[in-house]
TORPA-4810 file (N, C-alpha, C, O; in nm, 3 decimals):
<nodes>
NODE_1_-1.206_-1.319_0.648_-1.117_-1.313_0.535_-1.050_-1.449_0.521_-0.999_-1.503_0.618_M
NODE_2_-1.051_-1.503_0.402_-0.991_-1.634_0.381_-0.848_-1.622_0.327_-0.801_-1.511_0.301_D
NODE_3_-0.782_-1.734_0.312_-0.642_-1.737_0.272_-0.622_-1.678_0.133_-0.522_-1.610_0.109_L
NODE_4_-0.713_-1.702_0.043_-0.702_-1.647_-0.092_-0.705_-1.495_-0.093_-0.632_-1.432_-0.169_G
NODE_5_-0.789_-1.435_-0.009_-0.795_-1.289_-0.001_-0.665_-1.231_0.056_-0.620_-1.126_0.012_S
NODE_6_-0.606_-1.300_0.153_-0.480_-1.252_0.211_-0.368_-1.262_0.109_-0.287_-1.169_0.098_I
NODE_7_-0.361_-1.371_0.035_-0.258_-1.384_-0.068_-0.279_-1.282_-0.179_-0.182_-1.226_-0.231_L
NODE_8_-0.403_-1.257_-0.215_-0.433_-1.154_-0.315_-0.391_-1.017_-0.263_-0.340_-0.935_-0.340_F
NODE_9_-0.412_-0.991_-0.135_-0.373_-0.865_-0.075_-0.221_-0.849_-0.074_-0.170_-0.739_-0.099_M
NODE_10_-0.148_-0.956_-0.047_-0.001_-0.952_-0.049_0.049_-0.922_-0.191_0.139_-0.841_-0.210_V
NODE_11_-0.011_-0.988_-0.290_0.029_-0.965_-0.429_-0.002_-0.822_-0.472_0.080_-0.758_-0.538_A
NODE_12_-0.118_-0.772_-0.435_-0.152_-0.633_-0.466_-0.059_-0.535_-0.395_-0.018_-0.435_-0.453_L
NODE_13_-0.025_-0.564_-0.271_0.064_-0.476_-0.195_0.201_-0.468_-0.261_0.257_-0.360_-0.274_A
NODE_14_0.254_-0.581_-0.303_0.386_-0.580_-0.367_0.380_-0.508_-0.502_0.466_-0.425_-0.532_Y
NODE_15_0.281_-0.540_-0.581_0.269_-0.476_-0.713_0.247_-0.326_-0.704_0.309_-0.250_-0.777_G
NODE_16_0.160_-0.284_-0.615_0.135_-0.141_-0.599_0.252_-0.072_-0.532_0.277_0.046_-0.558_L
NODE_17_0.325_-0.143_-0.445_0.445_-0.085_-0.385_0.548_-0.054_-0.492_0.608_0.053_-0.491_G
NODE_18_0.570_-0.148_-0.582_0.664_-0.125_-0.693_0.615_-0.008_-0.778_0.695_0.077_-0.817_V
NODE_19_0.487_-0.004_-0.808_0.431_0.105_-0.889_0.448_0.240_-0.823_0.500_0.333_-0.886_L
NODE_20_0.407_0.255_-0.697_0.414_0.385_-0.630_0.558_0.428_-0.606_0.590_0.546_-0.623_W
NODE_21_0.646_0.336_-0.566_0.785_0.373_-0.543_0.854_0.414_-0.673_0.947_0.495_-0.670_Y
NODE_22_0.810_0.361_-0.787_0.868_0.401_-0.916_0.809_0.531_-0.967_0.880_0.612_-1.027_D
NODE_23_0.681_0.554_-0.945_0.616_0.676_-0.996_0.648_0.799_-0.913_0.664_0.908_-0.968_L
NODE_24_0.658_0.783_-0.783_0.687_0.896_-0.695_0.838_0.915_-0.683_0.914_0.820_-0.705_L
NODE_25_0.883_1.035_-0.649_1.028_1.058_-0.639_1.087_1.002_-0.509_1.141_1.075_-0.427_P
NODE_26_1.075_0.872_-0.494_1.121_0.803_-0.374_1.222_0.698_-0.418_1.200_0.628_-0.517_I
NODE_27_1.332_0.689_-0.346_1.429_0.585_-0.381_1.377_0.450_-0.331_1.324_0.439_-0.220_S
NODE_28_1.393_0.350_-0.414_1.346_0.217_-0.380_1.444_0.154_-0.282_1.565_0.158_-0.302_V
NODE_29_1.391_0.098_-0.178_1.473_0.036_-0.075_1.541_-0.089_-0.129_1.489_-0.156_-0.218_S
NODE_30_1.658_-0.120_-0.074_1.728_-0.242_-0.114_1.660_-0.365_-0.055_1.684_-0.477_-0.101_S
NODE_31_1.578_-0.346_0.045_1.504_-0.456_0.106_1.374_-0.478_0.027_1.286_-0.392_0.026_K
NODE_32_1.365_-0.593_-0.037_1.253_-0.619_-0.127_1.119_-0.617_-0.054_1.022_-0.565_-0.107_V
NODE_33_1.113_-0.674_0.066_0.984_-0.684_0.135_0.935_-0.551_0.188_0.818_-0.539_0.225_W
NODE_34_1.025_-0.449_0.193_0.977_-0.317_0.234_0.882_-0.259_0.129_0.795_-0.178_0.161_R
NODE_35_0.901_-0.301_0.004_0.810_-0.257_-0.102_0.668_-0.305_-0.077_0.573_-0.240_-0.121_L
NODE_36_0.652_-0.416_-0.008_0.519_-0.471_0.018_0.469_-0.440_0.157_0.348_-0.441_0.179_A
NODE_37_0.558_-0.414_0.252_0.516_-0.402_0.392_0.429_-0.279_0.415_0.320_-0.290_0.470_A
NODE_38_0.476_-0.163_0.375_0.398_-0.042_0.398_0.268_-0.040_0.317_0.163_-0.006_0.373_Y
NODE_39_0.270_-0.075_0.188_0.141_-0.083_0.118_0.045_-0.185_0.177_-0.076_-0.163_0.176_P
NODE_40_0.097_-0.298_0.229_0.009_-0.397_0.292_-0.059_-0.338_0.414_-0.179_-0.355_0.433_F
NODE_41_0.018_-0.269_0.498_-0.042_-0.206_0.616_-0.142_-0.098_0.575_-0.246_-0.082_0.639_L
NODE_42_-0.111_-0.024_0.470_-0.204_0.077_0.421_-0.333_0.017_0.367_-0.441_0.070_0.391_G
NODE_43_-0.320_-0.093_0.295_-0.438_-0.161_0.242_-0.522_-0.215_0.357_-0.645_-0.202_0.357_I
NODE_44_-0.457_-0.276_0.455_-0.528_-0.331_0.569_-0.604_-0.222_0.645_-0.721_-0.239_0.679_F
NODE_45_-0.537_-0.109_0.670_-0.602_0.001_0.742_-0.715_0.062_0.660_-0.821_0.094_0.714_A
NODE_46_-0.694_0.077_0.530_-0.798_0.134_0.445_-0.919_0.043_0.435_-1.032_0.089_0.435_A
NODE_47_-0.894_-0.088_0.426_-1.007_-0.182_0.422_-1.086_-0.177_0.552_-1.208_-0.189_0.551_E
NODE_48_-1.018_-0.159_0.663_-1.087_-0.155_0.792_-1.161_-0.023_0.813_-1.271_-0.022_0.869_A
NODE_49_-1.102_0.087_0.767_-1.160_0.219_0.796_-1.246_0.275_0.683_-1.350_0.335_0.710_L
NODE_50_-1.205_0.258_0.558_-1.272_0.325_0.448_-1.372_0.239_0.370_-1.466_0.292_0.311_L
NODE_51_-1.353_0.109_0.370_-1.438_0.022_0.289_-1.586_0.033_0.323_-1.668_0.032_0.230_A
NODE_52_-1.626_0.043_0.450_-1.770_0.057_0.476_-1.830_0.186_0.418_-1.946_0.186_0.379_P
NODE_53_-1.754_0.293_0.413_-1.810_0.418_0.361_-1.809_0.423_0.209_-1.891_0.493_0.149_S
NODE_54_-1.718_0.348_0.143_-1.711_0.347_-0.003_-1.788_0.231_-0.064_-1.787_0.213_-0.186_F
NODE_55_-1.854_0.151_0.018_-1.914_0.027_-0.029_-2.020_0.048_-0.138_-2.043_-0.042_-0.218_K
NODE_56_-2.083_0.164_-0.142_-2.190_0.184_-0.238_-2.139_0.200_-0.381_-2.210_0.166_-0.475_T
NODE_57_-2.018_0.252_-0.400_-1.970_0.273_-0.536_-1.832_0.215_-0.564_-1.782_0.229_-0.676_W
NODE_58_-1.769_0.152_-0.468_-1.637_0.095_-0.488_-1.649_-0.047_-0.543_-1.730_-0.126_-0.494_D
NODE_59_-1.568_-0.080_-0.645_-1.569_-0.214_-0.701_-1.497_-0.310_-0.608_-1.400_-0.274_-0.543_W
NODE_60_-1.547_-0.432_-0.603_-1.488_-0.532_-0.517_-1.447_-0.653_-0.601_-1.522_-0.696_-0.689_S
NODE_61_-1.328_-0.706_-0.574_-1.280_-0.825_-0.643_-1.209_-0.912_-0.541_-1.112_-0.869_-0.479_F
NODE_62_-1.255_-1.032_-0.524_-1.194_-1.123_-0.426_-1.212_-1.077_-0.283_-1.131_-1.110_-0.197_G
NODE_63_-1.316_-1.002_-0.256_-1.341_-0.952_-0.122_-1.263_-0.827_-0.086_-1.268_-0.782_0.028_G
NODE_64_-1.191_-0.771_-0.183_-1.110_-0.653_-0.157_-1.159_-0.540_-0.248_-1.179_-0.560_-0.368_I
NODE_65_-1.178_-0.423_-0.190_-1.230_-0.307_-0.264_-1.114_-0.236_-0.334_-1.018_-0.195_-0.269_H
NODE_66_-1.124_-0.220_-0.466_-1.010_-0.177_-0.546_-0.973_-0.031_-0.527_-0.854_0.001_-0.519_L
NODE_67_-1.069_0.059_-0.519_-1.037_0.201_-0.497_-0.978_0.220_-0.358_-0.886_0.300_-0.340_V
NODE_68_-1.029_0.149_-0.262_-0.977_0.154_-0.126_-0.832_0.105_-0.122_-0.749_0.161_-0.050_T
NODE_69_-0.801_0.001_-0.199_-0.665_-0.051_-0.207_-0.570_0.053_-0.265_-0.461_0.073_-0.213_V
NODE_70_-0.612_0.120_-0.372_-0.528_0.223_-0.433_-0.501_0.338_-0.337_-0.387_0.383_-0.325_L
NODE_71_-0.603_0.385_-0.270_-0.588_0.496_-0.176_-0.500_0.455_-0.058_-0.409_0.529_-0.020_V
NODE_72_-0.527_0.340_0.000_-0.452_0.295_0.116_-0.305_0.272_0.086_-0.219_0.310_0.166_G
NODE_73_-0.274_0.211_-0.027_-0.134_0.185_-0.060_-0.060_0.314_-0.092_0.057_0.328_-0.055_S
NODE_74_-0.123_0.406_-0.161_-0.059_0.535_-0.191_-0.030_0.613_-0.064_0.079_0.669_-0.049_L
NODE_75_-0.125_0.619_0.026_-0.104_0.692_0.152_0.008_0.626_0.232_0.090_0.697_0.292_V
NODE_76_0.014_0.495_0.235_0.118_0.426_0.311_0.257_0.452_0.252_0.353_0.467_0.327_A
NODE_77_0.269_0.457_0.120_0.398_0.485_0.058_0.441_0.628_0.085_0.559_0.654_0.108_V
NODE_78_0.347_0.721_0.083_0.380_0.860_0.114_0.423_0.873_0.261_0.515_0.949_0.291_V
NODE_79_0.358_0.801_0.351_0.398_0.802_0.492_0.538_0.743_0.507_0.619_0.795_0.584_V
NODE_80_0.569_0.635_0.436_0.703_0.577_0.440_0.806_0.676_0.389_0.914_0.689_0.447_D
NODE_81_0.775_0.746_0.282_0.866_0.848_0.229_0.889_0.959_0.331_1.002_1.003_0.350_W
NODE_82_0.784_1.004_0.397_0.798_1.109_0.498_0.883_1.062_0.615_0.966_1.138_0.666_A
NODE_83_0.865_0.939_0.657_0.946_0.884_0.767_1.092_0.876_0.726_1.181_0.909_0.804_I
NODE_84_1.118_0.832_0.601_1.256_0.826_0.554_1.319_0.965_0.551_1.437_0.980_0.585_Q
NODE_85_1.243_1.067_0.509_1.298_1.201_0.500_1.326_1.261_0.638_1.421_1.338_0.653_Q
NODE_86_1.246_1.228_0.736_1.268_1.280_0.871_1.387_1.210_0.938_1.469_1.275_1.002_V
NODE_87_1.395_1.079_0.922_1.503_1.003_0.988_1.637_1.017_0.918_1.740_1.027_0.985_R
NODE_88_1.638_1.016_0.787_1.763_1.022_0.709_1.744_1.119_0.593_1.723_1.075_0.480_H
NODE_89_1.751_1.250_0.617_1.720_1.346_0.510_1.815_1.340_0.391_1.772_1.363_0.278_P
NODE_90_1.943_1.311_0.412_2.037_1.312_0.301_2.072_1.173_0.252_2.138_1.158_0.149_A
NODE_91_2.030_1.071_0.322_2.068_0.934_0.285_1.973_0.879_0.180_1.852_0.902_0.185_A
NODE_92_2.029_0.806_0.087_1.950_0.736_-0.011_1.933_0.592_0.035_2.032_0.529_0.074_E
NODE_93_1.811_0.539_0.032_1.788_0.400_0.076_1.827_0.304_-0.033_1.815_0.183_-0.015_S
</nodes>
Protein backbone atom coordinates (compact mmCIF):
# COMPACT_ATOMS: atom_id res chain seq x y z
CA UNK A 1 0.00 0.00 0.00
CA UNK A 2 1.47 3.35 -0.96
CA UNK A 3 1.11 6.77 0.66
CA UNK A 4 -1.63 7.88 -1.72
CA UNK A 5 -3.81 4.91 -0.79
CA UNK A 6 -3.36 5.62 2.93
CA UNK A 7 -4.27 9.29 2.48
CA UNK A 8 -7.27 8.28 0.39
CA UNK A 9 -8.29 5.86 3.14
CA UNK A 10 -8.02 8.61 5.79
CA UNK A 11 -10.16 10.94 3.68
CA UNK A 12 -12.75 8.21 3.10
CA UNK A 13 -12.76 7.34 6.80
CA UNK A 14 -13.43 10.92 7.83
CA UNK A 15 -16.09 11.50 5.18
CA UNK A 16 -17.90 8.24 5.88
CA UNK A 17 -17.58 8.82 9.63
CA UNK A 18 -19.39 12.13 9.27
CA UNK A 19 -22.01 10.47 7.05
CA UNK A 20 -22.70 7.49 9.32
CA UNK A 21 -22.68 9.51 12.55
CA UNK A 22 -25.20 11.93 11.00
CA UNK A 23 -27.47 9.28 9.47
CA UNK A 24 -27.58 6.96 12.47
CA UNK A 25 -29.08 8.04 15.81
CA UNK A 26 -25.64 8.55 17.34
CA UNK A 27 -24.42 11.74 18.92
CA UNK A 28 -21.35 13.12 17.21
CA UNK A 29 -18.33 13.25 19.46
CA UNK A 30 -16.73 16.59 20.27
CA UNK A 31 -13.39 15.05 19.32
CA UNK A 32 -13.07 15.51 15.57
CA UNK A 33 -10.60 12.67 14.98
CA UNK A 34 -12.95 10.16 16.61
CA UNK A 35 -15.12 10.58 13.53
CA UNK A 36 -12.27 9.14 11.47
CA UNK A 37 -10.64 6.73 13.91
CA UNK A 38 -13.29 4.03 14.15
CA UNK A 39 -14.19 4.08 10.43
CA UNK A 40 -10.47 3.92 9.58
CA UNK A 41 -10.03 0.82 11.73
CA UNK A 42 -13.17 -0.67 10.19
CA UNK A 43 -11.95 0.02 6.67
CA UNK A 44 -8.55 -1.46 7.48
CA UNK A 45 -10.08 -4.62 8.97
CA UNK A 46 -12.57 -4.99 6.12
CA UNK A 47 -9.86 -4.58 3.50
CA UNK A 48 -7.79 -7.26 5.23
CA UNK A 49 -10.64 -9.71 5.82
CA UNK A 50 -13.34 -9.12 3.20
CA UNK A 51 -11.59 -7.75 0.11
CA UNK A 52 -10.27 -11.13 -1.10
CA UNK A 53 -13.76 -12.66 -1.01
CA UNK A 54 -15.46 -9.66 -2.70
CA UNK A 55 -12.75 -9.17 -5.31
CA UNK A 56 -14.79 -10.67 -8.15
CA UNK A 57 -17.58 -8.07 -8.05
CA UNK A 58 -16.39 -5.21 -5.83
CA UNK A 59 -15.27 -1.99 -7.54
CA UNK A 60 -11.78 -0.79 -6.78
CA UNK A 61 -10.50 2.79 -6.88
CA UNK A 62 -7.00 3.73 -5.82
CA UNK A 63 -6.36 0.22 -4.56
CA UNK A 64 -9.31 0.36 -2.17
CA UNK A 65 -12.51 -1.66 -2.67
CA UNK A 66 -15.52 0.63 -2.37
CA UNK A 67 -18.21 -1.79 -1.14
CA UNK A 68 -15.78 -3.17 1.41
CA UNK A 69 -15.09 0.40 2.61
CA UNK A 70 -18.81 1.09 3.07
CA UNK A 71 -19.40 -2.13 4.99
CA UNK A 72 -16.30 -1.78 7.17
CA UNK A 73 -16.94 1.84 8.12
CA UNK A 74 -20.61 1.22 8.93
CA UNK A 75 -19.80 -1.77 11.13
CA UNK A 76 -17.09 0.22 12.95
CA UNK A 77 -19.48 3.13 13.66
CA UNK A 78 -22.11 0.73 14.99
CA UNK A 79 -19.48 -0.90 17.23
CA UNK A 80 -18.45 2.56 18.49
CA UNK A 81 -22.10 3.36 19.23
CA UNK A 82 -22.51 0.08 21.13
CA UNK A 83 -19.38 0.77 23.18
CA UNK A 84 -20.64 4.26 24.01
CA UNK A 85 -24.01 2.87 25.11
CA UNK A 86 -22.43 0.25 27.37
CA UNK A 87 -19.90 2.60 28.99
CA UNK A 88 -22.09 5.72 29.28
CA UNK A 89 -25.76 4.83 28.72
CA UNK A 90 -27.20 8.22 29.70
CA UNK A 91 -24.32 10.48 28.71
CA UNK A 92 -24.28 12.36 25.45
CA UNK A 93 -20.85 12.59 23.79
